[in-house]
C-alpha positions as CSV (number, residue, x, y, z in Angstrom):
1,M,-78.0,33.0,37.2
2,K,-74.8,30.8,38.2
3,R,-72.9,32.5,35.3
4,L,-73.7,35.8,36.8
5,C,-72.7,34.7,40.2
6,R,-69.3,33.8,39.1
7,A,-68.7,37.3,37.2
8,T,-69.9,39.3,40.3
9,M,-67.4,36.9,42.3
10,L,-64.8,37.7,39.9
11,V,-65.2,41.5,40.1
12,M,-64.9,41.2,43.6
13,L,-61.8,39.1,43.3
14,L,-60.3,42.0,40.9
15,T,-61.6,45.1,42.8
16,G,-61.7,44.7,46.5
17,C,-64.5,45.3,48.8
18,G,-64.9,48.5,49.9
19,T,-61.8,51.0,51.4
20,V,-59.6,50.3,53.9
21,D,-59.3,52.7,57.4
22,T,-56.0,54.1,57.3
23,S,-55.8,55.3,60.9
24,E,-54.4,52.1,62.4
25,S,-51.0,52.4,60.6
26,G,-48.0,51.1,62.9
27,S,-47.6,47.7,64.6
28,A,-49.8,44.9,63.6
29,N,-50.3,41.9,65.1
30,I,-50.5,39.0,62.7
31,H,-52.2,36.2,63.3
32,A,-50.5,32.5,61.2
33,M,-52.3,29.6,60.3
34,A,-50.1,26.7,59.3
35,I,-50.8,25.0,55.7
36,S,-49.7,22.1,56.0
37,A,-50.1,20.4,52.2
38,F,-50.1,22.7,49.2
39,K,-52.4,20.3,47.9
40,P,-55.4,19.8,50.5
41,G,-55.9,16.1,51.6
42,A,-53.1,14.7,49.9
43,E,-49.1,14.2,50.8
44,Q,-47.9,15.3,47.5
45,T,-44.7,18.0,48.0
46,R,-43.6,18.2,44.3
47,F,-45.3,20.1,41.9
48,G,-43.4,20.8,38.5
49,A,-40.0,22.0,39.4
50,L,-41.1,23.1,43.2
51,E,-41.1,21.4,46.5
52,F,-43.9,22.8,48.9
53,L,-41.7,23.2,52.4
54,G,-45.0,25.0,54.2
55,G,-47.1,28.0,54.1
56,L,-49.2,30.0,56.3
57,E,-52.5,31.9,55.9
58,L,-52.1,35.7,57.5
59,S,-55.1,37.7,59.0
60,S,-54.9,40.6,61.7
61,S,-57.2,43.3,64.1
62,N,-55.6,45.8,62.3
63,A,-57.6,46.7,59.4
64,L,-54.5,47.7,56.9
65,L,-53.2,44.2,56.6
66,G,-53.6,42.6,52.9
67,A,-53.4,43.7,49.3
68,L,-49.5,42.7,49.6
69,S,-48.1,42.9,46.4
70,A,-44.5,42.3,46.7
71,I,-41.7,41.0,49.3
72,R,-38.2,40.9,49.6
73,F,-36.3,39.2,52.3
74,R,-33.0,40.8,53.9
75,P,-29.9,38.8,53.9
76,D,-30.4,37.2,57.0
77,Q,-33.5,35.2,55.4
78,R,-35.6,36.3,58.0
79,H,-36.5,40.2,58.0
80,F,-38.4,41.1,54.9
81,V,-40.1,44.4,53.3
82,S,-43.2,44.4,51.7
83,V,-45.6,46.9,49.6
84,L,-49.0,47.2,49.9
85,D,-51.4,48.4,46.7
86,T,-52.9,50.6,49.3
87,G,-49.7,53.2,49.6
88,H,-48.0,51.2,52.8
89,W,-45.3,49.5,53.9
90,L,-45.3,46.0,55.8
91,T,-42.1,45.0,57.4
92,G,-41.3,42.1,59.9
93,A,-39.6,39.1,60.4
94,I,-40.9,35.0,59.8
95,E,-40.9,32.7,62.6
96,R,-39.8,28.8,62.1
97,D,-40.6,26.1,64.2
98,E,-38.2,23.2,65.6
99,D,-38.7,21.7,61.8
100,G,-37.7,24.7,59.8
101,K,-41.5,25.2,58.6
102,L,-43.2,28.6,58.5
103,K,-44.4,29.6,61.8
104,G,-45.5,33.1,62.0
105,I,-44.7,36.7,61.4
106,V,-43.2,38.8,64.2
107,D,-42.6,42.7,64.7
108,A,-44.8,43.5,62.1
109,R,-45.0,47.6,61.2
110,I,-47.5,48.7,58.5
111,M,-46.5,52.3,57.8
112,P,-48.1,54.7,55.5
113,M,-46.0,55.4,51.7
114,I,-44.5,59.3,51.5
115,D,-44.7,60.9,48.2
116,R,-42.3,63.1,46.8
117,F,-44.3,66.2,48.2
118,G,-43.8,64.5,51.7
119,E,-47.6,63.5,51.7
120,T,-49.4,60.1,52.0
121,D,-52.1,58.8,49.6
122,A,-53.3,55.8,50.7
123,G,-55.5,53.9,48.6
124,K,-55.5,53.3,44.2
125,G,-54.0,56.1,42.9
126,A,-51.2,58.2,43.2
127,M,-49.4,55.3,45.2
128,D,-50.3,52.0,43.8
129,A,-47.4,50.7,44.8
130,E,-47.0,47.1,42.9
131,G,-43.5,46.2,42.5
132,L,-40.1,46.3,45.1
133,A,-36.7,45.9,44.9
134,L,-33.3,46.4,47.2
135,R,-30.3,47.8,45.9
136,G,-27.5,48.8,48.0
137,N,-28.3,51.5,50.5
138,H,-32.0,52.2,48.7
139,V,-35.5,50.5,48.1
140,L,-37.0,50.7,45.0
141,V,-40.9,50.5,44.2
142,S,-42.4,50.4,40.9
143,Y,-46.2,51.9,40.8
144,E,-49.5,51.5,38.7
145,Q,-51.8,54.3,37.3
146,N,-49.3,57.2,38.2
147,H,-46.6,55.1,36.7
148,R,-43.0,55.3,37.9
149,V,-40.2,53.7,39.6
150,D,-39.3,55.9,42.8
151,T,-36.0,55.3,45.1
152,Y,-36.2,55.5,48.8
153,P,-33.1,55.6,51.7
154,D,-32.5,52.6,53.5
155,P,-32.8,52.4,56.3
156,G,-35.5,55.1,56.9
157,F,-37.6,54.6,53.7
158,E,-40.6,54.2,56.3
159,T,-40.3,57.5,57.1
160,S,-39.0,59.4,54.3
161,P,-40.2,60.6,50.9
162,P,-38.5,59.0,47.4
163,D,-34.9,60.7,47.2
164,G,-35.0,60.1,43.6
165,S,-36.7,58.3,40.3
166,I,-35.3,56.1,37.6
167,P,-36.6,56.3,34.3
168,I,-38.8,53.3,33.4
169,L,-37.6,53.9,29.3
170,I,-41.2,52.6,28.3
171,P,-43.4,55.7,26.8
172,K,-46.4,56.3,28.9
173,R,-48.9,56.3,26.8
174,R,-48.2,52.6,25.9
175,L,-48.8,51.4,29.7
176,R,-52.3,50.6,30.8
177,A,-53.6,52.6,34.2
178,N,-54.3,49.4,36.2
179,R,-52.2,46.8,34.2
180,S,-48.7,48.5,34.1
181,L,-45.4,48.4,36.5
182,E,-46.5,44.9,37.9
183,A,-43.0,43.3,38.5
184,L,-39.4,45.1,39.4
185,M,-36.2,42.7,39.9
186,I,-32.5,43.7,40.5
187,A,-30.3,41.5,38.3
188,P,-27.2,39.9,40.3
189,P,-24.3,42.2,40.0
190,S,-22.1,39.1,38.4
191,S,-24.5,39.0,35.2
192,P,-24.3,40.6,31.8
193,L,-26.6,43.2,33.4
194,A,-24.8,44.1,36.3
195,G,-27.1,44.4,39.2
196,A,-29.4,46.2,36.9
197,A,-33.1,47.3,37.5
198,V,-35.4,45.4,35.5
199,I,-39.6,46.0,35.1
200,V,-42.0,43.6,33.4
201,A,-45.3,45.4,32.9
202,E,-48.4,43.4,33.7
203,R,-50.7,43.5,30.8
204,S,-49.3,46.6,28.6
205,L,-48.7,44.6,25.5
206,D,-46.9,46.1,22.1
207,D,-48.5,45.6,18.4
208,Q,-47.2,41.6,18.6
209,G,-49.1,41.0,21.8
210,N,-45.7,40.4,24.0
211,M,-45.7,41.9,27.5
212,L,-43.7,45.6,27.4
213,A,-40.5,45.3,29.5
214,A,-37.3,47.2,30.5
215,I,-33.6,47.1,32.3
216,L,-33.5,50.8,33.2
217,D,-30.0,51.0,33.9
218,G,-26.4,49.4,33.6
219,P,-24.8,48.2,30.4
220,L,-27.3,46.8,28.7
221,K,-29.6,49.4,29.4
222,G,-33.0,49.6,26.9
223,R,-36.1,47.8,26.1
224,F,-37.4,44.2,25.6
225,T,-40.7,42.6,25.7
226,V,-41.8,39.0,27.3
227,R,-44.2,36.9,25.2
228,H,-47.8,36.8,26.7
229,S,-49.1,33.2,26.3
230,D,-52.2,31.2,27.8
231,D,-53.7,34.7,29.5
232,F,-51.3,34.4,32.2
233,D,-50.1,38.0,33.1
234,A,-46.7,39.2,34.8
235,S,-47.2,40.1,38.5
236,D,-43.6,39.7,40.0
237,G,-40.6,38.0,39.8
238,V,-37.1,37.6,40.7
239,F,-33.5,36.8,39.6
240,L,-31.5,33.7,40.5
241,P,-27.8,33.7,41.5
242,D,-27.2,32.0,38.2
243,G,-28.6,35.0,36.6
244,D,-32.0,33.4,35.0
245,L,-35.0,35.3,36.0
246,L,-37.8,33.4,37.5
247,L,-41.1,35.0,36.6
248,L,-44.7,35.0,38.1
249,E,-47.4,35.0,36.8
250,R,-51.3,35.0,37.4
251,R,-54.6,34.4,35.3
252,F,-58.4,35.2,36.4
253,D,-60.8,34.2,34.0
254,L,-64.8,32.6,34.1
255,A,-63.1,29.4,32.0
256,H,-60.0,28.5,34.3
257,G,-60.5,30.5,37.3
258,I,-57.9,31.4,39.3
259,G,-54.2,30.2,38.4
260,V,-50.3,30.7,38.9
261,R,-47.4,30.0,37.1
262,I,-43.4,30.6,37.3
263,R,-41.6,30.8,34.1
264,R,-37.9,30.6,34.1
265,I,-36.0,32.8,31.4
266,A,-32.3,32.7,30.8
267,G,-30.8,35.5,31.9
268,D,-28.1,35.7,28.8
269,D,-31.7,36.2,26.7
270,I,-32.5,39.6,28.1
271,K,-31.1,42.4,26.5
272,P,-32.5,45.0,24.2
273,G,-34.5,44.8,21.5
274,A,-35.0,41.1,22.5
275,V,-38.4,38.9,22.7
276,V,-37.6,36.6,25.4
277,D,-39.8,33.4,26.1
278,A,-39.1,30.9,28.8
279,N,-40.4,27.6,29.6
280,V,-42.9,26.8,32.6
281,I,-41.3,25.4,35.6
282,F,-44.5,25.7,38.3
283,Q,-48.4,25.7,37.3
284,A,-51.4,25.7,40.1
285,G,-55.3,26.2,40.0
286,S,-58.3,26.8,41.9
287,N,-57.5,22.9,43.4
288,L,-54.2,24.0,45.1
289,Q,-53.8,26.3,48.0
290,I,-53.2,29.5,45.8
291,D,-55.0,32.8,45.7
292,N,-54.2,36.0,43.7
293,M,-50.5,35.2,44.0
294,E,-48.5,38.8,43.5
295,G,-45.4,38.6,44.7
296,L,-42.2,36.6,44.9
297,D,-38.3,36.4,46.7
298,A,-35.6,34.0,46.5
299,F,-32.8,33.0,48.9
300,R,-30.0,30.6,49.2
301,A,-31.0,28.7,52.1
302,A,-28.9,27.2,55.2
303,D,-28.6,23.6,53.0
304,G,-27.6,25.6,50.0
305,T,-30.9,25.1,48.3
306,I,-33.2,27.9,46.7
307,H,-36.0,28.8,48.4
308,L,-39.0,30.5,47.2
309,I,-41.4,32.8,48.9
310,M,-44.8,33.7,47.4
311,V,-47.2,35.8,48.6
312,S,-51.1,36.7,47.7
313,D,-53.1,39.5,47.6
314,D,-56.2,39.7,48.9
315,N,-58.1,42.7,47.4
316,H,-59.1,43.2,51.1
317,S,-61.7,41.2,49.9
318,I,-63.6,38.7,52.1
319,L,-63.5,36.2,49.2
320,Q,-59.4,36.1,49.5
321,R,-57.0,35.1,51.5
322,S,-53.6,36.8,52.2
323,L,-50.7,33.8,52.2
324,M,-47.3,33.1,52.3
325,L,-46.2,30.2,50.6
326,E,-42.3,28.3,50.7
327,F,-41.1,26.2,48.0
328,R,-37.7,24.7,47.7
329,L,-36.6,25.0,43.9
330,R,-35.9,21.5,42.6
331,D,-35.5,22.3,39.0
332,D,-33.3,19.2,38.3
333,T,-35.0,19.2,34.4
334,A,-34.5,22.7,33.6
335,V,-32.0,22.6,30.5
336,S,-30.4,26.1,29.5
337,M,-31.7,28.0,26.8
338,K,-29.0,29.5,25.7
339,Y,-29.0,27.1,22.5
340,R,-32.0,26.0,20.4
341,P,-33.6,22.6,21.8
342,Q,-32.4,20.8,18.3
343,D,-29.0,22.0,18.6
344,I,-29.0,20.6,22.4
345,A,-30.4,17.0,21.2
346,A,-28.2,16.6,18.2
347,F,-24.9,18.0,20.9
348,I,-26.7,14.8,23.2
349,V,-26.2,12.5,20.0
350,K,-22.7,13.4,19.6
351,T,-21.8,13.2,23.0
352,V,-23.5,9.7,23.5
353,R,-21.7,8.4,20.4
354,R,-18.1,9.6,21.0
355,A,-19.0,7.7,24.5
356,L,-19.8,4.9,23.2
357,S,-16.9,4.8,20.9
358,S,-14.3,5.1,23.8
359,S,-16.3,2.4,25.7
360,G,-15.1,-0.1,22.9
361,H,-19.4,0.0,21.3
362,A,-18.3,1.7,18.3
363,R,-18.9,-1.2,16.1
364,S,-22.1,-2.6,17.0
365,T,-23.4,1.2,17.2
366,S,-22.3,1.6,13.7
367,E,-23.6,-1.8,12.3
368,R,-27.3,-0.8,13.9
369,G,-27.1,3.1,13.4
370,T,-26.1,6.0,15.2
371,G,-28.8,8.7,16.3
372,F,-30.5,10.2,19.1
373,A,-30.0,8.6,22.6
374,A,-31.7,10.7,25.9
375,T,-29.8,9.3,28.9
376,V,-29.2,12.1,30.9
377,K,-28.4,11.6,34.8
378,P,-26.0,13.1,37.1
379,A,-22.3,12.0,37.1
380,G,-20.9,9.8,39.9
381,V,-22.2,7.3,42.0
382,V,-25.9,8.4,41.2
383,A,-24.9,7.8,37.3
384,R,-23.3,4.3,37.7
385,N,-25.5,2.6,39.8
386,S,-28.7,3.9,37.8
387,L,-30.1,1.6,35.1
388,P,-30.2,2.7,31.7
389,T,-32.7,5.6,31.4
390,A,-33.8,5.6,27.8
391,W,-35.2,3.0,24.6
392,T,-34.9,2.9,21.1
393,S,-34.9,-0.1,18.4
394,P,-32.4,-0.8,15.4
395,S,-33.3,1.4,12.6
396,T,-31.9,4.6,11.2
397,D,-30.4,7.1,13.3
398,I,-31.4,5.5,16.3
399,L,-28.8,4.0,19.0
400,P,-29.2,0.2,20.1
401,M,-30.1,0.4,24.0
402,P,-29.9,0.4,26.7
403,L,-26.8,2.3,27.1
404,P,-23.6,1.4,29.6
405,T,-24.2,4.3,31.5
406,S,-21.1,3.2,34.2
407,S,-19.2,3.6,31.2
408,I,-20.2,7.1,30.0
409,A,-21.6,8.6,32.7
410,E,-18.4,10.9,33.5
411,E,-17.6,12.1,29.9
412,R,-21.4,12.6,28.8
413,S,-21.5,15.1,32.3
414,T,-18.6,16.8,31.2
415,A,-19.1,17.1,28.0
416,L,-22.6,18.2,28.9
417,G,-21.7,20.6,31.1
418,N,-22.1,23.4,28.5
419,V,-25.3,23.3,27.6
420,I,-27.4,21.5,31.1
421,S,-27.9,24.2,33.7
422,A,-28.8,21.4,36.1
423,P,-28.7,17.7,36.1
424,L,-31.7,15.6,34.7
425,L,-32.6,13.4,37.4
426,E,-35.6,12.2,35.1
427,P,-34.8,10.5,31.4
428,I,-35.7,12.3,28.3
429,C,-37.1,9.4,26.5
430,T,-39.4,8.7,23.6
431,N,-43.3,8.7,24.1
432,R,-43.2,6.1,21.2
433,R,-42.4,2.5,21.9
434,G,-38.7,1.5,20.8
435,T,-38.0,4.9,19.1
436,A,-36.3,8.2,20.5
437,S,-36.0,10.9,17.7
438,R,-34.7,14.4,17.5
439,L,-38.2,15.9,17.3
440,N,-39.0,14.1,20.6
441,L,-36.0,14.7,22.4
442,A,-35.6,18.5,21.4
443,A,-39.5,18.9,22.2
444,A,-38.7,17.5,25.5
445,I,-35.6,19.7,26.4
446,K,-37.8,22.9,25.1
447,R,-40.7,22.1,27.8
448,R,-37.7,21.7,30.3
449,S,-39.2,18.2,31.1
450,A,-39.6,14.4,30.6
451,L,-40.7,12.2,28.2
452,L,-41.5,8.8,29.8
453,P,-41.3,5.9,27.8
454,Q,-44.5,3.8,27.2
455,R,-42.9,0.5,27.6
C-alpha cells in the first residue's frame, strides 16, 4: 500500500492536478513567502559550487500561476520574462529587501501565448512551452509535443503571434512527445558559438543513450549530444560569460525521490558531432528546499559575482510548490576541461618542479624524487599567507612536502592560468596518508573537487 501511494504521488507530481482555468489572464497578485535556509533548520549556505542567498515560495489567487518552465531576466536584473507550460507568458519584476535578498514579485502579468494562426491554445498540446531565451529584439520559445522553436517580437511578444521559426535540426521522429525541447539557451556573442541558439532535449536519446542537442545557427551550426547519467534529465540551462554552459537537470523516481543538479559544460566542447560531458557542481535532494526545478538563469550582480535564479514547475498540483531560489556561483574548485585531467595533473607537476628549482629547492627535490604535487591556491597575499596544502612522503615520483608556498605562488598561478578557469581555494590533496599520485590528482580535477588529506 505504501508503495502504491508513493507511485500515485509520483504520477500526480508528473502530470499535475486537473485542468487550469484560463479566464484569469492579466494582472496577477503574487504572494511570496521567504525561504531563508536552503537546508531547513541549518545555517549552512554552501552547497557544492553554489552559495544559497535566499528564496521565495510563490502563490496567487490567480489560478494561472504555476507550471513555470523557464525564466530569463532583463539586463536590469529585476524584470523578467517566463513561460508556463500551459501556454502562457508570465512577466514581472523581483523586489529585494534592505539586505539584497529576494522579497517578492510585483507588476506580474499572465497572458496567453498566441500561435502562428493568431489563436490561443492554453494547456498541454500545441503550446506546451518549455524553453525560453532572449536575443536582440526577439523572444525565442521551444515547445514539446508539437516540437519547434518559435520567435516572437520583443517588445510585443505578449500580444503577438510568432514572426518566425528556427529549424531545430533534430529529426522530429527522434523526439519524444513530452520529453523533447526542454532547454533553450543563447551563447555569448564573444564565444566560439557567436551568440547561437542551443537546444538540449530532456530525455530524447540517441542510440548510445545520450541526450539529443543542437546548435541552431551561427558558425558552428549542427547537432551534438550530451552524456546522460544517473537518470537525470535536462530541464534548462544558461551560458556563463566565459562561454561555459550550466545545464540544469532533474529526476523523479521512487528510489531517490525528487532531485536536481547542475553540470558545467566547457563551452569549447560544444560543437557539431561532439558528445559533451560535464562535472556536477551542484546537487540537491528532497531534504533541501527544492521541488520540480525547471528554470535557470544567470546574471552578473553589482558585486561582480555570478548569481543564479532557479524556478520550479508545480504542475498545478497541491503536492508541489512554485519556488524561486537565488544562489551565488562560488565555483572556486572549477578546472577547465579543455584538457584531459591527466594532462592537467602532469602540467601542475611540471609547474611545481620549475617553481621549486627557481627557488633553490631542486637539490633536495631531486634526491628524494620528483612527481606529483597538489598545492593550488590563489596568487598574491592569500597564497603567501597560507599554510602548505598538500602532503607527500619521499618515494619515487613524489615531491617532499610541505612546499614553500611563498616562493612559488606567483609563478605557479601564472603558469596555471592556461588551464585553471578559476582559482582553487581548497587543496587537491591525497586521500591516502602521505602520498599524492597522478591518478588521485587527475580524478580530483575531473570531479572539480578537492581530495582532502588523511593525516
